[in-house]
C-alpha positions in Angstrom: 189.1 61.9 118.4 186.5 62.7 115.6 184.1 64.1 118.2 186.9 66.3 119.6 187.7 67.6 116.2 183.9 68.2 115.8 184.0 70.3 119.0 187.1 72.2 117.7 185.1 73.0 114.5 182.3 74.2 116.7 184.6 76.6 118.6 185.8 78.1 115.4 182.3 78.4 114.0 181.0 80.2 117.1 183.9 82.7 116.9 183.1 83.2 113.2 179.4 83.8 114.1 180.5 86.4 116.7 182.6 88.1 114.0 179.6 88.2 111.6 177.6 89.9 114.4 180.4 92.4 115.1 179.7 96.1 115.1 183.1 96.8 113.6 184.6 93.7 111.9 187.8 95.5 110.9 188.5 96.4 114.5 188.4 92.9 115.8 191.7 91.8 117.3 192.2 88.1 116.5 195.4 88.2 118.5 193.3 89.0 121.6 190.8 86.3 120.6 193.6 83.7 120.4 194.9 84.9 123.7 191.5 84.4 125.3 191.1 80.9 123.9 194.6 79.9 125.1 193.7 81.3 128.6 190.6 79.1 128.6 192.5 76.0 127.6 195.1 76.8 130.3 192.3 77.2 132.9 190.8 73.9 131.8 194.1 72.1 132.3 194.6 73.8 135.7 191.1 73.2 137.0 190.6 69.7 135.7 194.1 68.3 136.2 195.3 70.2 139.3 193.6 69.2 142.6 195.0 72.3 144.4 193.2 74.7 142.0 189.9 72.9 142.4 190.3 73.1 146.2 190.9 76.8 146.0 187.8 77.4 143.9 185.9 75.1 146.2 187.0 77.2 149.2 185.8 80.4 147.5 182.5 78.8 146.7 182.1 77.7 150.3 182.6 81.3 151.3 179.8 82.4 148.9 177.6 79.7 150.3 178.3 81.0 153.8 177.2 84.5 152.6 174.0 82.9 151.2 173.5 81.1 154.5 173.7 84.4 156.4 171.3 86.0 154.0 168.9 83.0 154.4 169.0 83.5 158.1 167.6 87.0 157.6 165.1 86.0 154.9 163.9 83.1 157.0 163.2 85.4 159.9 161.3 87.8 157.6 159.6 85.4 155.2 159.5 82.1 157.1 159.6 79.0 155.0 159.3 81.0 151.8 162.7 82.5 152.6 164.3 79.1 153.2 163.0 78.0 156.6 161.7 74.5 157.5 158.7 73.5 155.4 155.4 73.0 157.1 154.6 70.2 154.6 156.4 67.4 152.8 157.9 68.4 149.5 157.0 65.8 146.9 159.1 67.3 144.0 162.6 68.6 144.6 162.7 72.4 144.1 158.9 72.9 144.1 158.9 74.8 147.3 161.5 77.4 146.2 160.1 80.9 145.9 162.7 82.7 143.7 161.9 86.2 145.0 162.2 85.2 148.7 164.9 82.6 148.5 167.6 84.0 146.2 166.8 87.7 145.5 167.4 88.9 149.1 171.1 88.3 148.4 170.9 91.3 146.1 170.1 93.6 149.1 172.8 92.0 151.3 175.5 92.3 148.6 174.5 95.9 147.9 174.9 96.8 151.5 178.1 94.9 151.9 179.6 96.4 148.7 178.8 99.9 149.8 180.4 99.2 153.2 183.6 97.7 151.6 183.8 100.7 149.3 183.6 103.1 152.2 186.3 101.1 153.9 188.4 101.4 150.7 188.7 97.6 150.4 187.0 97.2 147.0 188.8 100.1 145.4 192.1 98.5 146.4 191.0 95.1 144.9 189.9 96.8 141.7 193.3 98.4 141.3 195.1 95.0 141.7 192.8 93.3 139.2 193.2 96.3 136.8 196.9 95.7 136.8 196.6 91.9 136.3 193.8 91.7 133.7 195.0 94.9 132.0 198.2 93.1 131.0 196.5 89.8 130.2 193.2 90.7 128.5 193.2 94.5 128.4 190.4 94.8 131.0 189.9 97.6 133.4 189.7 96.8 137.1 186.0 97.3 137.5 185.1 95.0 134.6 187.7 92.5 135.8 186.2 92.4 139.3 182.6 92.0 138.1 183.8 89.2 135.7 185.8 87.3 138.3 183.0 87.6 140.9 180.2 86.5 138.5 180.7 82.7 138.8 180.4 82.9 142.6 177.9 85.7 143.2 175.8 85.9 140.0 175.3 88.3 137.2 173.6 91.1 139.0 175.2 90.6 142.4 178.7 90.8 140.9 177.8 94.0 139.1 176.7 95.5 142.4 180.3 95.2 143.6 181.3 97.8 141.1 178.1 99.8 141.1 179.8 103.2 141.3 181.9 102.3 138.2 179.0 101.2 136.0 178.2 104.6 134.5 181.9 105.1 133.7 182.5 101.8 131.9 183.1 101.8 128.2 180.5 100.4 125.9 182.6 97.3 125.3 183.2 96.8 129.1 179.5 97.0 129.9 178.9 94.3 127.2 181.6 92.2 128.7 180.0 92.4 132.1 176.7 91.4 130.6 178.1 88.5 128.6 180.1 87.1 131.5 177.1 87.4 133.8 174.9 85.3 131.4 177.7 82.8 130.6 177.7 81.1 134.0 175.7 80.4 137.1 176.1 81.6 140.7 177.4 79.6 143.6 174.1 80.2 145.3 172.3 77.8 143.0 175.1 75.4 142.5 174.0 73.1 145.3 170.5 72.9 143.9 171.7 72.0 140.4 174.3 69.6 141.6 171.7 67.8 143.6 169.5 67.3 140.6 172.5 66.0 138.5 174.1 63.9 141.1 172.4 60.6 140.0 173.6 60.9 136.4 176.8 63.0 136.5 179.6 62.1 138.9 181.0 65.1 140.8 178.3 67.3 139.4 179.1 70.2 141.8 182.8 70.3 140.6 181.8 70.2 137.0 179.3 73.1 137.4 181.9 75.2 139.2 184.5 74.5 136.6 182.0 75.3 133.8 181.2 78.7 135.2 184.9 79.6 135.6 185.8 78.4 132.1 183.1 80.6 130.7 184.9 83.7 131.8 187.7 84.0 129.2 185.6 82.9 126.2 182.7 85.2 127.2 185.1 88.1 127.2 186.5 87.1 123.8 183.0 86.8 122.3 182.0 90.2 123.8 185.1 91.9 122.5 184.6 90.4 119.0 181.0 91.6 118.8 181.8 95.0 120.3 185.6 95.7 119.9 187.1 98.1 122.5 188.1 101.5 121.1 188.7 103.4 124.3 191.2 103.1 127.2 190.1 100.8 130.1 188.1 102.4 132.9 190.5 103.8 135.5 190.6 102.3 138.9 190.2 105.6 140.9 186.8 106.2 142.5 185.1 108.8 144.5 184.0 107.3 147.8 180.3 107.3 148.7 179.1 110.4 150.5 178.2 108.7 153.8 178.8 109.4 157.5 180.1 106.3 159.1 179.8 102.5 158.5 176.2 102.3 159.6 175.2 105.1 157.1 177.1 103.2 154.4 175.1 100.0 155.2 171.8 101.8 155.1 172.7 103.5 151.8 173.5 100.2 150.2 170.4 98.6 151.6 168.2 101.3 150.1 169.9 100.9 146.7 169.6 97.1 147.0 165.9 97.3 147.7 165.3 99.4 144.6 167.2 96.8 142.6 165.3 93.9 144.2 161.9 95.4 143.2 163.1 96.1 139.7 164.3 92.5 139.3 161.0 91.0 140.6 158.9 93.1 138.3 161.1 92.5 135.2 161.1 88.8 135.8 157.4 88.7 136.2 156.8 90.5 132.9 159.3 88.6 130.8 157.9 85.2 132.0 154.4 86.4 131.2 155.5 87.6 127.7 157.0 84.2 127.0 153.8 82.5 128.1 151.8 84.9 125.9 154.0 84.1 122.9 153.4 80.4 123.5 149.7 81.0 123.6 149.8 82.8 120.3 151.9 80.1 118.7 149.4 77.6 120.0 146.8 79.0 117.6 148.9 77.8 114.7 148.6 74.2 113.4 150.7 71.9 115.4 153.8 70.0 114.1 154.3 66.3 114.8 151.1 66.2 116.8 152.3 68.9 119.3 151.6 72.6 119.5 154.3 75.1 118.6 156.1 76.8 121.4 159.1 79.0 121.7 160.9 76.1 123.4 160.3 73.8 120.4 161.3 76.5 117.9 164.6 77.1 119.7 165.1 73.3 119.9 165.0 73.1 116.1 167.4 76.1 115.9 169.9 74.6 118.3 170.2 71.2 116.7 173.2 72.3 114.5 174.7 74.0 117.5 174.4 70.8 119.5 176.3 69.0 116.8 179.0 71.7 116.8 179.4 71.3 120.5 180.4 67.7 119.9 177.2 65.7 120.2 176.5 63.0 117.7 173.8 63.9 115.2 171.6 61.1 116.5 171.5 62.7 119.9 171.4 66.3 118.7 167.6 66.7 118.8 167.4 65.6 122.4 170.4 67.8 123.3 168.9 70.8 121.4 165.6 70.4 123.2 167.5 70.9 126.5 169.1 74.0 125.1 165.7 75.3 123.9 164.3 74.8 127.4 167.2 76.6 129.0 166.9 79.6 126.6 163.1 80.1 126.8 162.6 79.1 130.4 165.7 78.6 132.5 168.6 76.3 133.3 166.8 74.9 136.4 164.0 73.4 134.2 166.6 72.2 131.7 168.6 70.4 134.4 165.5 68.9 135.7 164.6 67.5 132.3 168.2 66.3 131.8 168.1 64.4 135.1 164.7 62.8 134.0 165.9 61.6 130.6 165.4 57.8 130.0 168.6 55.7 130.0 170.2 55.8 126.6 168.8 59.1 125.4 172.2 60.7 125.8 175.6 59.0 126.1 177.8 59.6 129.1 179.9 62.1 127.1 176.8 64.0 125.9 175.4 64.2 129.4 178.6 65.8 130.6 178.6 68.2 127.6 175.0 69.1 128.5 176.0 69.8 132.1 178.5 72.4 130.7 176.3 73.7 127.9 173.3 74.4 130.2 175.5 76.0 132.9 174.5 79.6 132.3 171.9 82.2 133.0 171.4 83.0 129.3 167.6 83.1 128.9 164.9 85.7 128.2 164.0 86.3 131.9 167.7 86.7 132.9 168.3 89.2 130.2 165.4 91.2 131.5 166.8 91.0 135.0 170.3 92.0 133.9 169.2 94.9 131.8 166.9 96.1 134.6 169.6 95.7 137.2 172.3 97.5 135.3 169.9 100.3 134.2 168.9 100.8 137.8 172.6 101.2 138.8 173.4 103.4 135.8 170.2 105.3 134.9 172.0 107.7 132.6 173.0 104.8 130.3 169.8 102.8 130.6 168.9 103.2 126.9 172.4 102.0 125.8 172.1 99.1 128.3 168.7 98.1 126.9 170.1 98.1 123.4 173.0 95.9 124.4 170.5 93.5 126.0 168.5 93.1 122.8 169.4 90.8 119.9 169.0 93.6 117.4 171.9 95.5 118.9 174.3 92.7 118.0 173.5 92.8 114.3 175.5 95.4 112.4 173.2 97.7 110.5 173.8 98.4 106.8 172.8 102.0 107.0 175.7 103.4 109.0 177.4 106.8 108.6 178.1 108.7 111.8 180.1 107.6 114.8 178.9 108.6 118.3 181.1 110.0 121.0 181.1 106.5 122.6 182.9 105.1 119.6 180.2 103.0 118.0 178.3 103.5 114.8 174.8 105.0 114.8 172.2 104.5 112.2 172.0 107.1 109.5 169.0 109.5 109.9 165.9 108.5 108.1 165.4 110.5 104.8 163.1 113.4 105.3 162.1 113.8 101.7 160.0 110.7 101.3 156.2 110.8 100.8 155.7 108.8 103.9 157.7 111.3 106.0 155.8 114.3 104.5 152.5 112.5 105.2 153.5 112.0 108.9 154.4 115.7 109.2 151.2 116.9 107.7 148.6 118.6 110.0 
């Protein structure tokens, strides 16, 4: 019971932190936040206590895995063992043979083609109207944001956004931020099998816990997003102009071309972000070490996350180990963090803490994924690329003190820099 009360304090603290980061604190609807938290608790009871609900989500996940299998058939034919075909050698370390670009990213192209085809057939617009009615009453979400959010735990952060690609440029600022937060809050069904395989020796029913963790992240991610960027505009309507194509084959080809551009953007962005993290570690390595070890971004975030680990419900004696996993997940990715979790010595974490770590690490929130998400959304909505980039950066979450004007999108803009200062006159001089 004390640990559960500790976790309850953590939930309240994280909501308070989101409020402190809010762009418009006076516009935050605590009634909406309470509704979202209650929805999450109701989902937890439904998923963890009702076998039928777990079976339904399992069936949906199997459908996603079937889609991944179909994609792998194509990527295997094109890329061979790099795309998921039989290995020509013996793999000595689980996951070492996985080439991210050739194994997982081809799904982006397939989903893009399929989404364009289903839009042309008027299937997706119909689904979006239904979701707009359901989520509009429950959480005040428009249909496009609702569909991207619901699909995220099964397809992934970028793939789910592709489903509503024509709507992206029309989403409100708050809705775009919701899509981003929900995408980073969970994992995709396409990597669930890999992670559950890693955790199987230490966490019973690991696949079920990972699936539940991704689904439970939906309502609270929406709540956090709405607290940081409150909604001030009506939800995005569900009507949509159909793609200008001539037949189903033309729709598939259009979606394929758009998916290929997105694929290349994701590959390039991921390469650059991982390189920048490595460069930061190299620069930190020039500083004197602490505790006999060199400084890295991973270690810095591990120190930062120790109080958060305690707020999650981990005993303070286990918080440094738990926080180290959170730091690894944030700087690198959740795959490395789960690998480290599975390799911890017995007694490093209690059974409860291991289960909490399974849930806490279940998300794409890391530097590389932020770059992928920003790049993907900016490619789908080039007219709003600057706004999307700001939403993807930490600085956009902190409310500035120098605010005066309000933009046509409904959010505050920084006041213009004074033009009468000596520094400004010096810059303007010939």
